[in-house]
Biopython code that builds the backbone (N, CA, C, O; Angstrom):
import numpy as np
from Bio.PDB.StructureBuilder import StructureBuilder

atoms = [
    (1, "MET", "N", (-12.440, -19.242, 4.433)),
    (1, "MET", "CA", (-11.248, -18.402, 3.956)),
    (1, "MET", "C", (-9.945, -19.071, 4.211)),
    (1, "MET", "O", (-9.957, -19.780, 5.217)),
    (2, "SER", "N", (-9.002, -19.031, 3.659)),
    (2, "SER", "CA", (-7.760, -19.830, 4.019)),
    (2, "SER", "C", (-6.466, -18.772, 4.295)),
    (2, "SER", "O", (-6.235, -17.717, 3.706)),
    (3, "ILE", "N", (-5.880, -19.262, 5.136)),
    (3, "ILE", "CA", (-4.812, -18.521, 5.492)),
    (3, "ILE", "C", (-3.492, -18.459, 4.469)),
    (3, "ILE", "O", (-3.355, -19.510, 3.843)),
    (4, "PRO", "N", (-2.463, -17.402, 4.168)),
    (4, "PRO", "CA", (-1.502, -17.778, 3.290)),
    (4, "PRO", "C", (-0.527, -18.116, 4.440)),
    (4, "PRO", "O", (-0.707, -17.780, 5.610)),
    (5, "ASP", "N", (0.899, -19.068, 3.808)),
    (5, "ASP", "CA", (1.530, -19.574, 4.250)),
    (5, "ASP", "C", (2.948, -18.508, 4.974)),
    (5, "ASP", "O", (4.120, -18.796, 4.730)),
    (6, "LEU", "N", (2.727, -17.818, 5.477)),
    (6, "LEU", "CA", (3.697, -16.866, 5.994)),
    (6, "LEU", "C", (5.211, -16.956, 6.637)),
    (6, "LEU", "O", (5.923, -16.061, 7.093)),
    (7, "SER", "N", (5.456, -18.495, 6.492)),
    (7, "SER", "CA", (6.151, -18.645, 7.076)),
    (7, "SER", "C", (8.061, -18.285, 6.375)),
    (7, "SER", "O", (8.173, -17.698, 5.299)),
    (8, "GLU", "N", (9.029, -18.626, 6.975)),
    (8, "GLU", "CA", (9.811, -18.499, 6.668)),
    (8, "GLU", "C", (10.166, -19.001, 5.616)),
    (8, "GLU", "O", (10.678, -18.335, 4.716)),
    (9, "GLU", "N", (9.978, -20.134, 5.555)),
    (9, "GLU", "CA", (10.424, -20.821, 4.423)),
    (9, "GLU", "C", (9.829, -20.735, 2.954)),
    (9, "GLU", "O", (10.448, -20.832, 1.895)),
    (10, "SER", "N", (8.168, -20.482, 3.200)),
    (10, "SER", "CA", (7.454, -19.998, 2.378)),
    (10, "SER", "C", (7.859, -18.674, 1.705)),
    (10, "SER", "O", (7.923, -18.565, 0.480)),
    (11, "SER", "N", (8.140, -17.624, 2.603)),
    (11, "SER", "CA", (8.520, -16.447, 2.142)),
    (11, "SER", "C", (10.021, -16.593, 1.530)),
    (11, "SER", "O", (10.198, -15.894, 0.532)),
    (12, "ASN", "N", (10.890, -17.203, 1.856)),
    (12, "ASN", "CA", (12.139, -17.399, 0.895)),
    (12, "ASN", "C", (12.013, -17.795, -0.061)),
    (12, "ASN", "O", (12.701, -17.377, -0.993)),
    (13, "LYS", "N", (11.027, -18.824, -0.235)),
    (13, "LYS", "CA", (10.598, -19.583, -1.719)),
    (13, "LYS", "C", (10.288, -18.455, -2.507)),
    (13, "LYS", "O", (11.012, -18.232, -3.478)),
    (14, "ARG", "N", (9.082, -17.498, -2.197)),
    (14, "ARG", "CA", (8.508, -16.470, -3.400)),
    (14, "ARG", "C", (9.536, -15.562, -3.459)),
    (14, "ARG", "O", (9.625, -14.947, -4.521)),
    (15, "LEU", "N", (10.759, -15.183, -2.141)),
    (15, "LEU", "CA", (11.895, -14.672, -2.572)),
    (15, "LEU", "C", (12.740, -14.715, -3.847)),
    (15, "LEU", "O", (13.113, -13.832, -4.620)),
    (16, "ARG", "N", (12.900, -15.914, -3.808)),
    (16, "ARG", "CA", (13.575, -16.613, -4.838)),
    (16, "ARG", "C", (13.186, -16.753, -6.236)),
    (16, "ARG", "O", (13.869, -16.775, -7.260)),
    (17, "ASP", "N", (11.759, -16.856, -6.017)),
    (17, "ASP", "CA", (10.493, -16.987, -7.369)),
    (17, "ASP", "C", (11.077, -15.437, -8.288)),
    (17, "ASP", "O", (11.723, -15.342, -9.331)),
    (18, "ASN", "N", (10.495, -14.343, -7.331)),
    (18, "ASN", "CA", (10.591, -13.539, -7.775)),
    (18, "ASN", "C", (11.838, -12.332, -8.254)),
    (18, "ASN", "O", (11.889, -11.182, -8.689)),
    (19, "SER", "N", (12.651, -13.314, -7.898)),
    (19, "SER", "CA", (14.337, -12.597, -8.410)),
    (19, "SER", "C", (14.856, -13.288, -9.820)),
    (19, "SER", "O", (15.903, -13.184, -10.458)),
    (20, "MET", "N", (13.424, -14.171, -10.044)),
    (20, "MET", "CA", (13.474, -14.357, -11.453)),
    (20, "MET", "C", (14.185, -13.083, -12.798)),
    (20, "MET", "O", (14.857, -13.091, -13.830)),
    (21, "LEU", "N", (13.296, -11.897, -11.668)),
    (21, "LEU", "CA", (13.528, -10.095, -12.374)),
    (21, "LEU", "C", (14.416, -9.703, -12.473)),
    (21, "LEU", "O", (14.737, -9.247, -11.376)),
    (22, "GLN", "N", (15.290, -9.518, -13.303)),
    (22, "GLN", "CA", (16.376, -8.853, -12.811)),
    (22, "GLN", "C", (17.029, -7.840, -13.661)),
    (22, "GLN", "O", (17.586, -8.110, -14.724)),
    (23, "ILE", "N", (16.949, -6.826, -13.217)),
    (23, "ILE", "CA", (17.513, -5.344, -13.523)),
    (23, "ILE", "C", (18.715, -5.245, -13.941)),
    (23, "ILE", "O", (19.585, -5.725, -13.214)),
    (24, "ASN", "N", (19.086, -4.656, -15.113)),
    (24, "ASN", "CA", (20.527, -4.397, -15.828)),
    (24, "ASN", "C", (20.589, -3.123, -15.435)),
    (24, "ASN", "O", (19.588, -2.487, -15.107)),
    (25, "GLU", "N", (22.081, -2.531, -15.440)),
    (25, "GLU", "CA", (22.466, -1.301, -14.669)),
    (25, "GLU", "C", (22.385, -0.261, -15.775)),
    (25, "GLU", "O", (22.934, 0.829, -15.615)),
    (26, "ASP", "N", (21.750, -0.538, -16.843)),
    (26, "ASP", "CA", (21.292, 0.235, -18.128)),
    (26, "ASP", "C", (19.904, 0.852, -17.985)),
    (26, "ASP", "O", (19.466, 1.833, -18.586)),
    (27, "ARG", "N", (18.960, -0.333, -16.567)),
    (27, "ARG", "CA", (18.190, 0.125, -16.131)),
    (27, "ARG", "C", (16.621, -0.727, -16.947)),
    (27, "ARG", "O", (15.428, -0.517, -16.728)),
    (28, "SER", "N", (17.309, -1.717, -17.925)),
    (28, "SER", "CA", (16.692, -2.669, -18.139)),
    (28, "SER", "C", (16.339, -4.107, -17.638)),
    (28, "SER", "O", (17.211, -4.756, -17.061)),
    (29, "VAL", "N", (14.822, -4.741, -17.879)),
    (29, "VAL", "CA", (15.037, -5.468, -16.993)),
    (29, "VAL", "C", (15.463, -7.115, -18.045)),
    (29, "VAL", "O", (15.716, -7.169, -19.249)),
    (30, "LEU", "N", (15.411, -8.103, -17.178)),
    (30, "LEU", "CA", (15.732, -9.043, -17.699)),
    (30, "LEU", "C", (14.584, -10.232, -16.845)),
    (30, "LEU", "O", (14.392, -10.326, -15.632)),
    (31, "THR", "N", (14.002, -10.978, -17.885)),
    (31, "THR", "CA", (13.726, -12.052, -17.218)),
    (31, "THR", "C", (14.417, -13.573, -17.675)),
    (31, "THR", "O", (15.063, -13.961, -18.648)),
    (32, "SER", "N", (14.044, -14.028, -16.755)),
    (32, "SER", "CA", (14.650, -16.218, -16.933)),
    (32, "SER", "C", (13.517, -16.810, -17.456)),
    (32, "SER", "O", (12.363, -16.929, -17.043)),
    (33, "SER", "N", (14.313, -17.281, -18.822)),
    (33, "SER", "CA", (13.294, -17.785, -20.001)),
    (33, "SER", "C", (13.270, -19.561, -18.645)),
    (33, "SER", "O", (13.692, -19.793, -17.512)),
    (34, "ARG", "N", (12.580, -20.272, -19.629)),
    (34, "ARG", "CA", (12.740, -21.983, -18.843)),
    (34, "ARG", "C", (13.955, -22.444, -19.264)),
    (34, "ARG", "O", (14.652, -23.179, -18.565)),
    (35, "GLU", "N", (14.339, -21.968, -20.638)),
    (35, "GLU", "CA", (15.307, -22.722, -20.821)),
    (35, "GLU", "C", (16.572, -21.952, -20.128)),
    (35, "GLU", "O", (17.689, -22.318, -20.494)),
    (36, "GLY", "N", (16.473, -20.886, -19.130)),
    (36, "GLY", "CA", (17.755, -20.533, -18.785)),
    (36, "GLY", "C", (18.366, -19.347, -19.400)),
    (36, "GLY", "O", (19.224, -18.788, -18.716)),
    (37, "GLU", "N", (18.027, -18.723, -20.852)),
    (37, "GLU", "CA", (18.057, -17.994, -21.458)),
    (37, "GLU", "C", (17.593, -16.549, -20.646)),
    (37, "GLU", "O", (16.677, -16.663, -19.831)),
    (38, "ASN", "N", (18.354, -14.870, -20.903)),
    (38, "ASN", "CA", (18.372, -14.558, -20.483)),
    (38, "ASN", "C", (17.384, -13.427, -22.256)),
    (38, "ASN", "O", (17.854, -13.385, -23.393)),
    (39, "SER", "N", (16.180, -12.807, -21.825)),
    (39, "SER", "CA", (15.340, -11.570, -22.584)),
    (39, "SER", "C", (15.729, -10.537, -22.270)),
    (39, "SER", "O", (16.493, -10.503, -21.305)),
    (40, "PRO", "N", (15.375, -9.325, -22.928)),
    (40, "PRO", "CA", (15.269, -7.768, -22.580)),
    (40, "PRO", "C", (13.709, -7.581, -22.620)),
    (40, "PRO", "O", (12.858, -7.674, -23.505)),
    (41, "ALA", "N", (13.701, -7.224, -21.043)),
    (41, "ALA", "CA", (11.638, -6.722, -21.880)),
    (41, "ALA", "C", (12.050, -5.258, -22.839)),
    (41, "ALA", "O", (13.034, -4.678, -23.300)),
    (42, "ALA", "N", (10.764, -5.163, -22.772)),
    (42, "ALA", "CA", (9.804, -4.011, -23.577)),
    (42, "ALA", "C", (10.616, -3.023, -23.339)),
    (42, "ALA", "O", (11.229, -2.420, -24.220)),
    (43, "ARG", "N", (10.706, -2.682, -21.592)),
    (43, "ARG", "CA", (11.099, -1.018, -21.956)),
    (43, "ARG", "C", (12.480, -0.514, -20.971)),
    (43, "ARG", "O", (13.535, -1.089, -21.236)),
    (44, "LYS", "N", (12.503, 0.468, -19.924)),
    (44, "LYS", "CA", (13.477, 0.571, -18.992)),
    (44, "LYS", "C", (13.121, 1.365, -18.212)),
    (44, "LYS", "O", (13.188, 2.500, -18.683)),
    (45, "PHE", "N", (12.722, 1.323, -17.102)),
    (45, "PHE", "CA", (12.899, 2.092, -16.146)),
    (45, "PHE", "C", (13.712, 3.033, -15.459)),
    (45, "PHE", "O", (14.903, 2.842, -15.215)),
    (46, "THR", "N", (12.765, 4.531, -15.001)),
    (46, "THR", "CA", (13.137, 5.482, -14.583)),
    (46, "THR", "C", (13.683, 5.193, -13.579)),
    (46, "THR", "O", (13.746, 4.054, -13.117)),
    (47, "GLU", "N", (14.471, 6.860, -12.782)),
    (47, "GLU", "CA", (15.374, 5.980, -11.550)),
    (47, "GLU", "C", (13.927, 6.319, -10.134)),
    (47, "GLU", "O", (14.033, 5.865, -8.995)),
    (48, "GLU", "N", (12.942, 7.016, -10.518)),
    (48, "GLU", "CA", (12.392, 7.301, -9.695)),
    (48, "GLU", "C", (11.674, 5.318, -9.599)),
    (48, "GLU", "O", (11.814, 4.756, -8.513)),
    (49, "GLU", "N", (10.975, 4.500, -10.802)),
    (49, "GLU", "CA", (11.034, 3.404, -10.469)),
    (49, "GLU", "C", (11.589, 3.400, -10.080)),
    (49, "GLU", "O", (11.287, 3.807, -8.958)),
    (50, "LEU", "N", (12.963, 3.064, -10.187)),
    (50, "LEU", "CA", (14.086, 2.401, -9.686)),
    (50, "LEU", "C", (13.759, 1.828, -7.768)),
    (50, "LEU", "O", (13.508, 0.869, -7.039)),
    (51, "ALA", "N", (14.077, 3.641, -7.833)),
    (51, "ALA", "CA", (14.309, 3.533, -6.179)),
    (51, "ALA", "C", (13.068, 2.897, -5.875)),
    (51, "ALA", "O", (13.104, 1.918, -5.130)),
    (52, "ILE", "N", (11.908, 3.319, -6.360)),
    (52, "ILE", "CA", (10.226, 2.335, -5.506)),
    (52, "ILE", "C", (10.578, 1.204, -5.475)),
    (52, "ILE", "O", (10.371, 0.732, -4.357)),
    (53, "HIS", "N", (11.299, 0.066, -6.592)),
    (53, "HIS", "CA", (11.514, -1.252, -6.488)),
    (53, "HIS", "C", (12.045, -1.400, -5.548)),
    (53, "HIS", "O", (11.504, -2.133, -4.720)),
    (54, "ARG", "N", (13.610, -0.655, -5.157)),
    (54, "ARG", "CA", (14.584, -1.055, -4.054)),
    (54, "ARG", "C", (13.642, -0.394, -2.995)),
    (54, "ARG", "O", (13.808, -1.007, -1.940)),
    (55, "SER", "N", (12.935, 0.374, -2.878)),
    (55, "SER", "CA", (12.487, 0.184, -1.046)),
    (55, "SER", "C", (11.898, -0.717, -0.612)),
    (55, "SER", "O", (11.990, -1.100, 0.554)),
    (56, "HIS", "N", (10.926, -1.393, -1.797)),
    (56, "HIS", "CA", (9.590, -2.226, -1.750)),
    (56, "HIS", "C", (10.295, -3.569, -1.322)),
    (56, "HIS", "O", (9.822, -4.378, -0.524)),
    (57, "ARG", "N", (11.669, -3.694, -2.070)),
    (57, "ARG", "CA", (12.412, -4.799, -1.979)),
    (57, "ARG", "C", (13.335, -5.045, -0.821)),
    (57, "ARG", "O", (14.037, -6.018, -0.543)),
    (58, "GLU", "N", (13.121, -3.790, -0.169)),
    (58, "GLU", "CA", (14.039, -4.161, 1.500)),
    (58, "GLU", "C", (12.748, -4.422, 2.459)),
    (58, "GLU", "O", (12.564, -5.233, 3.366)),
    (59, "ALA", "N", (11.868, -3.331, 1.847)),
    (59, "ALA", "CA", (10.870, -4.027, 2.603)),
    (59, "ALA", "C", (10.147, -5.170, 3.059)),
    (59, "ALA", "O", (9.731, -5.408, 4.193)),
    (60, "CYS", "N", (10.046, -5.939, 1.865)),
    (60, "CYS", "CA", (9.404, -7.183, 1.376)),
    (60, "CYS", "C", (10.511, -8.069, 2.090)),
    (60, "CYS", "O", (9.834, -8.950, 2.619)),
    (61, "GLU", "N", (11.998, -8.354, 2.434)),
    (61, "GLU", "CA", (12.878, -8.746, 2.816)),
    (61, "GLU", "C", (12.997, -8.906, 4.430)),
    (61, "GLU", "O", (13.430, -9.936, 4.946)),
    (62, "THR", "N", (12.695, -8.115, 4.944)),
    (62, "THR", "CA", (12.497, -7.458, 6.281)),
    (62, "THR", "C", (11.087, -7.566, 7.163)),
    (62, "THR", "O", (10.894, -7.375, 8.363)),
    (63, "LYS", "N", (10.045, -8.003, 5.931)),
    (63, "LYS", "CA", (9.093, -8.407, 6.403)),
    (63, "LYS", "C", (8.202, -7.749, 7.005)),
    (63, "LYS", "O", (7.470, -8.153, 7.909)),
    (64, "LYS", "N", (8.252, -6.289, 6.324)),
    (64, "LYS", "CA", (7.786, -5.220, 6.999)),
    (64, "LYS", "C", (6.500, -4.495, 5.950)),
    (64, "LYS", "O", (6.508, -4.185, 4.759)),
    (65, "GLN", "N", (5.450, -4.407, 7.011)),
    (65, "GLN", "CA", (3.951, -4.099, 6.212)),
    (65, "GLN", "C", (3.978, -3.073, 5.374)),
    (65, "GLN", "O", (3.438, -3.205, 4.276)),
    (66, "MET", "N", (4.616, -1.840, 5.732)),
    (66, "MET", "CA", (4.687, -0.848, 4.897)),
    (66, "MET", "C", (6.088, -0.091, 5.040)),
    (66, "MET", "O", (6.872, -0.243, 5.977)),
    (67, "TYR", "N", (6.310, 1.015, 3.600)),
    (67, "TYR", "CA", (7.429, 1.681, 3.479)),
    (67, "TYR", "C", (7.397, 2.948, 2.983)),
    (67, "TYR", "O", (6.538, 3.015, 2.104)),
    (68, "VAL", "N", (7.901, 3.875, 3.145)),
    (68, "VAL", "CA", (8.012, 5.038, 3.027)),
    (68, "VAL", "C", (8.301, 5.688, 1.298)),
    (68, "VAL", "O", (9.423, 5.938, 0.857)),
    (69, "ASP", "N", (6.990, 5.865, 0.518)),
    (69, "ASP", "CA", (7.626, 6.365, -0.748)),
    (69, "ASP", "C", (8.309, 7.538, -1.328)),
    (69, "ASP", "O", (7.906, 8.700, -1.281)),
    (70, "PRO", "N", (9.507, 7.053, -1.942)),
    (70, "PRO", "CA", (10.539, 7.519, -1.990)),
    (70, "PRO", "C", (10.299, 9.197, -2.559)),
    (70, "PRO", "O", (10.602, 10.231, -1.963)),
    (71, "SER", "N", (9.855, 9.089, -3.486)),
    (71, "SER", "CA", (9.336, 10.553, -4.068)),
    (71, "SER", "C", (8.123, 11.316, -3.509)),
    (71, "SER", "O", (8.173, 12.546, -3.485)),
    (72, "SER", "N", (7.010, 10.649, -3.047)),
    (72, "SER", "CA", (5.876, 11.206, -2.557)),
    (72, "SER", "C", (5.927, 11.546, -1.426)),
    (72, "SER", "O", (5.320, 12.575, -1.129)),
    (73, "GLY", "N", (6.757, 10.723, -0.253)),
    (73, "GLY", "CA", (6.645, 10.259, 1.191)),
    (73, "GLY", "C", (5.549, 9.725, 2.195)),
    (73, "GLY", "O", (5.434, 9.695, 3.420)),
    (74, "TYR", "N", (4.436, 9.125, 0.591)),
    (74, "TYR", "CA", (3.655, 8.610, 1.604)),
    (74, "TYR", "C", (4.007, 6.988, 2.106)),
    (74, "TYR", "O", (4.877, 6.437, 1.433)),
    (75, "LYS", "N", (3.451, 6.248, 3.141)),
    (75, "LYS", "CA", (3.175, 5.005, 3.087)),
    (75, "LYS", "C", (2.599, 4.114, 2.317)),
    (75, "LYS", "O", (1.493, 4.181, 1.781)),
    (76, "VAL", "N", (3.260, 3.407, 2.284)),
    (76, "VAL", "CA", (2.749, 2.212, 0.831)),
    (76, "VAL", "C", (2.878, 0.482, 1.504)),
    (76, "VAL", "O", (3.777, -0.126, 2.085)),
    (77, "PHE", "N", (1.814, 0.215, 1.170)),
    (77, "PHE", "CA", (1.465, -1.599, 1.701)),
    (77, "PHE", "C", (2.367, -2.134, 0.745)),
    (77, "PHE", "O", (2.175, -2.034, -0.467)),
    (78, "THR", "N", (3.592, -2.845, 1.386)),
    (78, "THR", "CA", (3.977, -4.257, 0.714)),
    (78, "THR", "C", (3.524, -4.890, 0.411)),
    (78, "THR", "O", (2.357, -4.741, 0.774)),
    (79, "GLU", "N", (3.677, -5.919, -0.284)),
    (79, "GLU", "CA", (3.499, -7.191, -1.190)),
    (79, "GLU", "C", (2.962, -8.099, -0.298)),
    (79, "GLU", "O", (1.962, -8.818, -0.275)),
    (80, "TYR", "N", (4.344, -7.762, 0.776)),
    (80, "TYR", "CA", (4.088, -8.824, 2.091)),
    (80, "TYR", "C", (3.019, -8.998, 2.926)),
    (80, "TYR", "O", (2.736, -10.105, 3.384)),
    (81, "ALA", "N", (2.135, -7.577, 3.267)),
    (81, "ALA", "CA", (1.322, -7.013, 3.776)),
    (81, "ALA", "C", (-0.148, -7.199, 3.197)),
    (81, "ALA", "O", (-1.054, -7.236, 4.030)),
    (82, "HIS", "N", (-0.537, -7.342, 1.598)),
    (82, "HIS", "CA", (-1.206, -7.602, 0.952)),
    (82, "HIS", "C", (-1.061, -9.253, 1.192)),
    (82, "HIS", "O", (-2.000, -9.521, 1.940)),
    (83, "LEU", "N", (-0.291, -10.538, 0.894)),
    (83, "LEU", "CA", (-0.245, -11.582, 1.359)),
    (83, "LEU", "C", (-0.705, -12.142, 2.467)),
    (83, "LEU", "O", (-1.251, -13.239, 2.585)),
    (84, "GLN", "N", (-0.396, -11.116, 3.511)),
    (84, "GLN", "CA", (-1.155, -11.494, 4.519)),
    (84, "GLN", "C", (-2.517, -10.962, 4.942)),
    (84, "GLN", "O", (-3.081, -11.628, 5.810)),
    (85, "ARG", "N", (-3.124, -9.921, 4.500)),
    (85, "ARG", "CA", (-4.373, -9.706, 4.230)),
    (85, "ARG", "C", (-5.011, -10.969, 3.607)),
    (85, "ARG", "O", (-6.013, -11.421, 4.160)),
    (86, "GLY", "N", (-4.387, -11.744, 2.207)),
    (86, "GLY", "CA", (-5.358, -12.886, 2.129)),
    (86, "GLY", "C", (-6.125, -12.303, 0.345)),
    (86, "GLY", "O", (-6.103, -12.890, -0.737)),
    (87, "LYS", "N", (-6.646, -11.129, 0.681)),
    (87, "LYS", "CA", (-7.723, -11.030, -0.854)),
    (87, "LYS", "C", (-7.622, -9.477, -1.319)),
    (87, "LYS", "O", (-7.415, -8.611, -0.469)),
    (88, "CYS", "N", (-7.741, -9.221, -2.391)),
    (88, "CYS", "CA", (-7.365, -7.893, -2.832)),
    (88, "CYS", "C", (-8.425, -6.897, -2.124)),
    (88, "CYS", "O", (-9.563, -7.295, -2.372)),
    (89, "CYS", "N", (-8.425, -6.072, -1.559)),
    (89, "CYS", "CA", (-9.125, -4.697, -1.092)),
    (89, "CYS", "C", (-9.693, -3.729, -1.802)),
    (89, "CYS", "O", (-10.217, -2.776, -1.227)),
    (90, "GLY", "N", (-9.667, -3.852, -3.358)),
    (90, "GLY", "CA", (-10.298, -3.020, -3.606)),
    (90, "GLY", "C", (-9.637, -1.866, -4.545)),
    (90, "GLY", "O", (-9.830, -1.486, -5.700)),
    (91, "ASN", "N", (-8.600, -1.424, -3.288)),
    (91, "ASN", "CA", (-7.820, -0.659, -3.810)),
    (91, "ASN", "C", (-7.448, 0.203, -4.554)),
    (91, "ASN", "O", (-7.520, 1.421, -4.390)),
    (92, "ALA", "N", (-7.109, -0.262, -5.249)),
    (92, "ALA", "CA", (-5.789, -0.399, -6.747)),
    (92, "ALA", "C", (-4.350, 0.004, -6.301)),
    (92, "ALA", "O", (-3.700, 0.884, -6.865)),
    (93, "CYS", "N", (-3.872, -0.800, -5.126)),
    (93, "CYS", "CA", (-2.547, -0.711, -4.259)),
    (93, "CYS", "C", (-1.874, -1.249, -5.690)),
    (93, "CYS", "O", (-2.218, -1.915, -6.667)),
    (94, "ARG", "N", (-0.504, -0.422, -5.117)),
    (94, "ARG", "CA", (1.010, -0.150, -6.180)),
    (94, "ARG", "C", (1.189, -1.965, -6.298)),
    (94, "ARG", "O", (1.227, -2.538, -7.387)),
    (95, "HIS", "N", (1.280, -2.650, -5.021)),
    (95, "HIS", "CA", (2.104, -3.656, -4.927)),
    (95, "HIS", "C", (0.934, -5.126, -4.786)),
    (95, "HIS", "O", (1.204, -6.297, -4.520)),
    (96, "CYS", "N", (-0.216, -4.563, -5.044)),
    (96, "CYS", "CA", (-1.034, -5.977, -4.749)),
    (96, "CYS", "C", (-0.891, -7.188, -5.552)),
    (96, "CYS", "O", (-0.609, -6.911, -6.718)),
    (97, "PRO", "N", (-0.987, -8.391, -5.328)),
    (97, "PRO", "CA", (-0.050, -9.479, -5.350)),
    (97, "PRO", "C", (-1.186, -10.396, -6.164)),
    (97, "PRO", "O", (-0.742, -11.410, -6.703)),
    (98, "TYR", "N", (-2.829, -10.085, -6.318)),
    (98, "TYR", "CA", (-3.824, -10.557, -6.961)),
    (98, "TYR", "C", (-4.111, -9.863, -7.862)),
    (98, "TYR", "O", (-5.232, -10.083, -8.320)),
    (99, "GLY", "N", (-3.341, -8.807, -8.492)),
    (99, "GLY", "CA", (-3.647, -8.685, -9.793)),
    (99, "GLY", "C", (-5.005, -7.523, -9.935)),
    (99, "GLY", "O", (-5.862, -7.247, -10.774)),
    (100, "GLN", "N", (-4.643, -7.115, -8.721)),
    (100, "GLN", "CA", (-6.135, -5.991, -8.376)),
    (100, "GLN", "C", (-7.946, -6.022, -9.072)),
    (100, "GLN", "O", (-8.716, -5.159, -9.494)),
    (101, "VAL", "N", (-8.030, -8.105, -8.807)),
    (101, "VAL", "CA", (-9.241, -8.256, -9.198)),
    (101, "VAL", "C", (-10.757, -7.613, -8.692)),
    (101, "VAL", "O", (-11.819, -7.478, -9.299)),
    (102, "ASN", "N", (-10.373, -7.310, -7.401)),
    (102, "ASN", "CA", (-11.578, -6.374, -6.757)),
    (102, "ASN", "C", (-11.526, -5.066, -7.103)),
    (102, "ASN", "O", (-12.433, -4.403, -6.601)),
    (103, "VAL", "N", (-10.514, -4.273, -8.024)),
    (103, "VAL", "CA", (-11.069, -3.052, -8.389)),
    (103, "VAL", "C", (-12.660, -2.666, -8.703)),
    (103, "VAL", "O", (-13.210, -3.722, -9.014)),
    (104, "LYS", "N", (-13.514, -1.682, -8.739)),
    (104, "LYS", "CA", (-14.772, -1.849, -9.660)),
    (104, "LYS", "C", (-14.466, -1.051, -10.358)),
    (104, "LYS", "O", (-14.441, -1.605, -11.457)),
    (105, "ASP", "N", (-14.165, 0.061, -10.489)),
    (105, "ASP", "CA", (-14.365, 1.271, -11.146)),
    (105, "ASP", "C", (-13.103, 0.900, -11.975)),
    (105, "ASP", "O", (-12.029, 0.620, -11.443)),
    (106, "PRO", "N", (-13.297, 0.916, -13.230)),
    (106, "PRO", "CA", (-11.539, 0.359, -14.524)),
    (106, "PRO", "C", (-10.612, 1.490, -14.338)),
    (106, "PRO", "O", (-9.404, 1.307, -14.490)),
    (107, "ALA", "N", (-11.188, 2.889, -13.952)),
    (107, "ALA", "CA", (-10.118, 3.966, -14.381)),
    (107, "ALA", "C", (-9.671, 4.241, -13.523)),
    (107, "ALA", "O", (-8.924, 5.218, -13.578)),
    (108, "MET", "N", (-9.939, 3.268, -11.715)),
    (108, "MET", "CA", (-8.943, 3.305, -10.991)),
    (108, "MET", "C", (-7.870, 2.223, -11.647)),
    (108, "MET", "O", (-6.692, 2.531, -11.830)),
    (109, "LYS", "N", (-8.364, 1.042, -11.949)),
    (109, "LYS", "CA", (-7.407, 0.387, -12.336)),
    (109, "LYS", "C", (-5.687, 0.362, -13.281)),
    (109, "LYS", "O", (-5.524, 0.482, -14.496)),
    (110, "LYS", "N", (-4.824, 0.202, -12.407)),
    (110, "LYS", "CA", (-3.301, 0.954, -12.941)),
    (110, "LYS", "C", (-2.546, -0.451, -14.024)),
    (110, "LYS", "O", (-2.873, -1.636, -14.081)),
    (111, "GLN", "N", (-2.075, -0.122, -14.346)),
    (111, "GLN", "CA", (-1.417, -0.965, -15.657)),
    (111, "GLN", "C", (0.105, -1.284, -14.537)),
    (111, "GLN", "O", (0.782, -0.520, -13.850)),
    (112, "PHE", "N", (0.183, -2.993, -14.832)),
    (112, "PHE", "CA", (1.588, -3.680, -14.265)),
    (112, "PHE", "C", (3.198, -3.373, -15.390)),
    (112, "PHE", "O", (3.463, -3.635, -16.563)),
    (113, "ASN", "N", (4.069, -2.600, -14.074)),
    (113, "ASN", "CA", (4.956, -2.175, -15.443)),
    (113, "ASN", "C", (6.243, -3.548, -15.356)),
    (113, "ASN", "O", (7.325, -3.394, -15.922)),
    (114, "SER", "N", (6.036, -4.357, -14.867)),
    (114, "SER", "CA", (6.593, -5.658, -14.448)),
    (114, "SER", "C", (7.595, -5.885, -12.964)),
    (114, "SER", "O", (8.382, -6.776, -12.644)),
    (115, "LEU", "N", (7.154, -4.676, -12.300)),
    (115, "LEU", "CA", (8.074, -4.221, -11.233)),
    (115, "LEU", "C", (6.786, -4.530, -10.081)),
    (115, "LEU", "O", (6.660, -5.474, -9.302)),
    (116, "PHE", "N", (5.668, -3.014, -10.379)),
    (116, "PHE", "CA", (4.617, -2.846, -9.621)),
    (116, "PHE", "C", (3.321, -1.997, -10.778)),
    (116, "PHE", "O", (3.364, -1.627, -11.951)),
    (117, "TYR", "N", (2.167, -1.965, -9.602)),
    (117, "TYR", "CA", (1.381, -1.006, -10.686)),
    (117, "TYR", "C", (1.839, 0.540, -10.598)),
    (117, "TYR", "O", (2.442, 1.287, -9.828)),
    (118, "VAL", "N", (1.212, 0.569, -11.808)),
    (118, "VAL", "CA", (1.750, 2.546, -11.974)),
    (118, "VAL", "C", (0.310, 2.640, -12.716)),
    (118, "VAL", "O", (-0.089, 3.719, -13.154)),
]
sb = StructureBuilder()
sb.init_structure("model")
sb.init_model(0)
sb.init_chain("A")
sb.init_seg("    ")
for serial, (resi, resn, name, xyz) in enumerate(atoms, 1):
    if name == "N":
        sb.init_residue(resn, " ", resi, " ")
    sb.init_atom(name, np.array(xyz, "f"), 0.0, 1.0, " ", f" {name:<3s}", serial, name[0])
structure = sb.get_structure()
């Protein structure tokens, strides 16, 4: 089993790579293409989804394992915590960086909304 590189340099690179996704003021998402042009995403995000995204982003930037979900009050693991684990746990986690590959029950698998699984 290999241990993921969680050094400061690696974390900063990952955050920069993820910053290709930008949320506009009108709640639509822009993704940067290879040519440098922006193309609008197919849907807009709700205020609740934006609050989750903000909370998650802030927690990852400060390298926290969990954050409190703004709508439910539950603690949620961050992508940073999952990367430290090194593999998908199979629990259909919201911020799974492994594509929920170990989730056995197809009914439990969630859809990715370009920010997180819902």
